[in-house]
C-alpha positions in Angstrom: 0.0 0.0 0.0 1.0 3.7 -0.3 1.8 5.6 2.8 3.4 8.9 3.8 6.4 8.2 6.0 8.2 10.8 8.2 12.0 10.4 8.3 13.0 13.8 9.6 11.9 17.5 9.4 11.2 18.3 5.8 11.7 14.7 4.8 8.3 13.1 4.2 8.2 10.4 1.6 5.3 8.6 -0.1 6.4 5.0 -0.2 5.2 1.5 -0.7 4.6 -0.2 2.7 3.3 -3.6 3.8 -0.4 -3.7 4.5 -0.7 -4.0 8.4 -2.2 -7.1 10.0 -4.3 -7.6 13.1 -2.2 -9.1 15.9 -4.5 -8.7 18.9 -8.1 -9.9 19.4 -9.2 -6.3 20.3 -7.7 -4.7 17.1 -9.6 -3.3 14.1 -8.3 -2.8 10.5 -9.6 0.3 8.7 -9.5 1.2 5.1 -8.8 5.0 5.2 -11.2 7.2 3.3 -10.2 10.7 4.3 -7.4 12.2 6.5 -6.8 15.8 7.4 -3.4 17.5 7.7 -3.2 18.9 11.2 -1.2 21.8 12.6 0.6 19.2 14.7 1.6 17.4 11.5 2.8 20.7 10.1 5.0 21.3 13.1 6.5 17.9 12.8 7.2 18.4 9.1 8.6 21.9 9.5 10.5 21.6 12.8 10.0 18.2 14.3 10.4 15.9 16.0 7.9 16.9 18.7 5.7 13.9 19.3 7.5 11.6 16.8 9.9 9.2 18.7 13.3 9.2 17.2 15.8 8.1 19.9 13.9 5.0 21.1 10.5 3.3 20.4 7.3 4.8 21.8 6.4 2.7 24.8 2.9 1.9 23.5 3.4 1.7 19.7 6.8 0.1 20.0 7.9 2.1 17.0 10.2 5.0 16.3 11.0 7.1 13.2 10.5 6.5 10.3 6.8 6.3 11.0 3.6 6.7 9.0 1.9 10.0 9.6 -1.8 11.1 9.8 -4.0 11.2 12.9 -7.2 13.0 11.7 -9.0 10.3 9.8 -12.1 8.2 9.1 -12.7 5.1 7.1 -14.4 1.7 6.8 -13.8 -1.3 9.0 -12.5 -4.1 6.8 -11.5 -6.7 9.5 -11.9 -7.1 13.2 -10.2 -9.2 15.9 -12.0 -12.1 17.5 -12.9 -10.1 20.7 -14.0 -6.8 19.1 -17.5 -5.8 20.1 -17.8 -2.1 19.4 -17.8 -2.3 15.6 -18.3 -4.8 12.8 -16.9 -5.2 9.2 -18.5 -2.5 7.0 -19.0 0.1 9.7 -17.9 3.6 8.9 -15.8 5.0 11.7 -13.9 8.1 13.0 -10.6 7.4 14.7 -9.7 8.7 18.2 -5.9 8.4 17.8 -4.7 8.8 21.4 -2.1 6.2 22.5 -2.6 5.7 26.2 -2.4 2.6 28.4 -5.2 0.3 27.4 -6.4 -3.3 28.1 -9.1 -5.5 26.5 -10.3 -2.7 24.2 -10.6 0.1 26.7 -8.4 2.9 28.0 -7.2 2.3 31.5 -7.2 5.9 32.8 -10.2 8.1 33.2 -8.2 11.1 32.0 -6.4 9.0 29.4 -5.0 12.1 27.5 -2.9 13.0 30.6 -0.8 9.8 30.7 3.0 10.4 30.8 3.1 7.9 28.0 0.9 10.0 25.7 1.3 9.4 22.0 -0.8 9.5 18.9 -1.5 7.0 16.2 0.0 8.7 13.1 2.5 10.7 15.1 4.1 8.2 17.5 4.1 5.0 15.4 1.7 2.2 15.0 0.5 3.3 11.6 -1.4 6.3 10.5 -4.1 7.9 8.3 -1.8 8.9 5.5 -2.0 5.3 4.2 -4.5 3.0 2.6 -5.0 0.8 5.6 -4.1 1.0 9.3 -4.8 -1.1 12.4 -5.6 0.2 15.9 -7.4 -1.0 19.1 -11.2 -1.0 19.2 -11.1 1.6 22.0 -9.9 4.1 19.3 -12.8 3.7 16.9 -16.2 5.4 16.9 -19.1 4.6 14.6 -20.0 7.5 12.3 -23.7 8.4 12.2 -25.2 7.6 8.7 -25.7 11.3 7.9 -22.1 12.2 8.4 -19.6 11.8 5.5 -16.1 10.4 5.7 -14.8 14.0 5.3 -16.9 15.0 8.4 -15.4 12.0 10.1 -11.9 13.2 9.5 -12.9 16.5 11.1 -14.0 14.9 14.4 -10.5 14.8 15.8 -9.7 18.6 15.4 -13.2 19.5 16.5 -12.7 17.4 19.6 -9.6 19.5 20.5 -11.8 22.7 20.2 -14.7 21.2 22.2 -12.4 20.0 24.9 -10.8 23.4 25.1 -14.1 25.1 25.6 -15.3 22.5 28.1 -12.1 22.8 30.2 -12.6 26.6 30.3 -14.7 28.5 32.8 -16.9 29.9 30.0 -20.6 30.1 30.7 -23.6 30.8 28.4 -23.7 34.5 27.8 -20.0 35.1 28.3 -17.5 36.7 25.9 -14.5 35.0 24.3 -11.6 35.9 22.0 -9.9 33.3 19.8 -6.4 34.1 18.7 -5.7 32.4 15.4 -8.4 31.4 12.9 -6.8 28.3 11.5 -8.7 25.0 11.6 -8.6 24.7 15.4 -9.4 28.4 15.9 -12.4 28.2 13.6 -13.6 25.1 15.3 -13.1 26.8 18.7 -15.5 29.5 17.4 -18.0 26.8 16.6 -17.6 25.2 20.0 -18.1 28.6 21.7 -21.3 29.1 19.7 -22.5 25.7 20.8 -21.6 26.5 24.5 -23.6 29.7 24.3 -21.0 32.5 24.1 -22.7 35.8 23.5 -19.8 37.6 21.9 -16.9 35.9 20.0 -13.9 37.8 18.7 -11.3 36.3 16.4 -7.8 37.8 16.0 -6.3 36.9 12.6 -4.2 38.4 9.8 -4.8 36.1 6.8 -7.7 37.5 4.6 -9.2 34.1 3.8 -9.2 33.0 7.5 -10.6 36.4 8.6 -13.4 35.9 6.1 -14.1 32.4 7.4 -14.1 33.5 11.0 -16.5 36.3 10.2 -18.8 33.9 8.3 -19.0 31.8 11.4 -20.2 34.7 13.4 -17.0 36.1 15.0 -16.1 39.8 15.2 -12.7 39.9 13.5 -9.7 42.0 14.7 -6.6 42.3 12.5 -3.5 42.9 14.7 -1.7 44.3 11.6 -4.2 47.1 11.3 -4.8 47.9 14.9 -3.7 47.1 18.5 -5.5 43.9 19.1 -5.5 44.1 22.9 -6.7 47.7 22.9 -9.5 46.9 20.4 -10.7 43.8 22.3 -10.7 45.8 25.6 -12.8 48.4 23.9 -15.2 46.0 22.1 -15.8 43.9 25.2 -16.0 46.8 27.7 -12.9 46.0 29.7 -11.8 42.6 28.5 -13.2 39.2 27.5 -14.1 36.5 29.9 -12.0 33.8 28.3 -9.2 34.0 25.6 -8.1 31.0 23.6 -4.5 31.0 22.3 -4.4 28.9 19.1 -1.2 30.1 17.3 1.9 29.0 19.3 3.4 32.5 18.8 5.0 34.0 22.0 3.8 37.5 21.4 0.2 36.2 20.9 0.3 34.5 24.3 0.8 37.9 25.9 -1.9 39.4 23.7 -4.3 36.7 24.8 -3.5 37.4 28.5 -4.0 41.1 28.2 -7.2 40.8 26.3 -9.0 39.4 29.4 -10.6 41.4 32.2 -9.7 41.1 35.9 -10.3 37.5 36.9 -10.4 36.4 33.3 -9.0 33.2 31.9 -6.6 32.2 29.1 -6.7 28.7 27.6 -3.5 27.7 25.8 -4.5 25.3 23.0 -1.3 25.4 20.8 1.5 23.0 20.6 4.7 25.0 20.9 8.0 24.7 19.0 9.9 26.8 21.6 9.7 28.7 24.8 7.4 31.7 25.5 7.6 34.3 28.3 5.1 36.5 30.1 5.1 38.7 33.2 3.6 36.7 36.1 2.3 39.9 37.6 -0.1 40.2 34.7 -1.7 37.0 36.2 -1.2 37.8 39.8 -2.3 41.4 40.1 -5.5 40.9 38.1 -6.2 37.4 39.4 -6.3 36.0 36.0 -6.0 32.2 35.3 -3.9 30.5 32.5 -4.6 26.9 31.7 -3.3 24.5 29.1 -5.1 21.6 27.4 -3.9 18.7 25.4 -6.0 16.8 22.9 -9.3 15.6 24.3 -11.0 12.9 26.2 -14.6 11.5 26.2 -15.8 14.0 23.6 -16.1 12.2 20.3 -19.8 11.3 20.7 -20.6 14.9 21.6 -18.7 16.2 18.6 -20.6 13.9 16.2 -23.9 14.9 17.8 -23.0 18.6 17.3 -22.0 17.8 13.7 -25.5 16.4 13.1 -26.9 19.7 14.3 -24.8 21.6 11.8 -21.6 22.5 13.7 -18.0 22.0 12.4 -19.2 21.6 8.8 -16.7 20.4 6.2 -17.9 23.1 3.8 -16.7 25.7 6.3 -13.3 24.2 7.0 -12.0 22.2 4.0 -10.2 24.3 1.4 -8.5 21.6 -0.7 -8.7 17.9 -1.4 -5.7 16.1 -2.7 -4.5 12.5 -3.4 -1.9 10.9 -1.1 0.7 11.0 -3.8 0.7 14.8 -3.8 0.8 15.2 0.0 4.2 16.9 0.2 3.9 19.7 -2.4 0.2 20.2 -2.5 -0.3 19.5 1.2 2.4 20.3 3.6 4.3 22.9 1.5 1.0 24.5 0.5 0.0 24.9 4.2 3.5 26.4 5.0 3.4 28.9 2.1 -0.3 29.7 1.5 -2.3 31.0 4.5 -5.4 30.9 2.3 -5.5 27.2 3.1 -7.4 26.1 6.1 -7.9 22.3 6.2 -6.5 20.0 3.5 -8.1 16.6 3.2 -5.9 13.7 1.8 -7.5 10.7 0.1 -5.4 7.6 -0.1 
């Protein structure tokens, strides 16, 4: 089968790989139908390794680079182990790619995304969605409702990040929020905020196409290249927003997020960072603000799919290009690095 294999930063190769086989009675083989390119994938391609194990095998996958990439995907079940009960052959599924301690088809930790052994199928070995077939434990598969396409299924993973971020925040119905960065996760955070009942949603973004998408989703857009974003947000929200979501991984933006909130406000850091960032602790202390990080998600896939059935996180709002696996380097990763008009690129094996 064809697969996109990461060897090193800027070294991603589409190669022929063996079709994986089921080796555990709780495993499921999936024929991949659609896989999105994630911001985390882009970080690994441009400046990795971050999650990709290179010095020793990942403790759960047992693999290290070179590894098959792709963790935002959906497909069809083509084979199941003898003890699988959650799905059957022919089921359409969205994949929850978290690698965390598991046994007999179930995660062992309640907060399984917080394990010290955290990894991701498609980033930490074990196979991935940038391939024709892949095998994972049944605890990682969720049946897609009949009215959701495979493309929507590939968006469940990034939407889960956004929904988890909002759920982990202190935001209540009627509150105000600012989202810094209107890439895929930022746009989905806007959608999650709408679902949670935020009364005013602001989006801070510089790329024209992403500003347009944020506005189309109902956010009030602030362009930091045209005006002081903090000053504008403080004015628009009458003294600062209740919650700010940092979704860029840019150090200066972390400070903007912090200063955009009012006294007692909250910052949720959603980004994965390539380096260090600094802020003045007194900006937290003196105004009794809170800063909180989130990683991935847990127990939210069913809720995401239910919201999708109600019209949230729509593929037509997020997907800007569809490409074959063979073109993933130039038309996928390089396009995302060089063309900020792109939002979500879907790859079809």
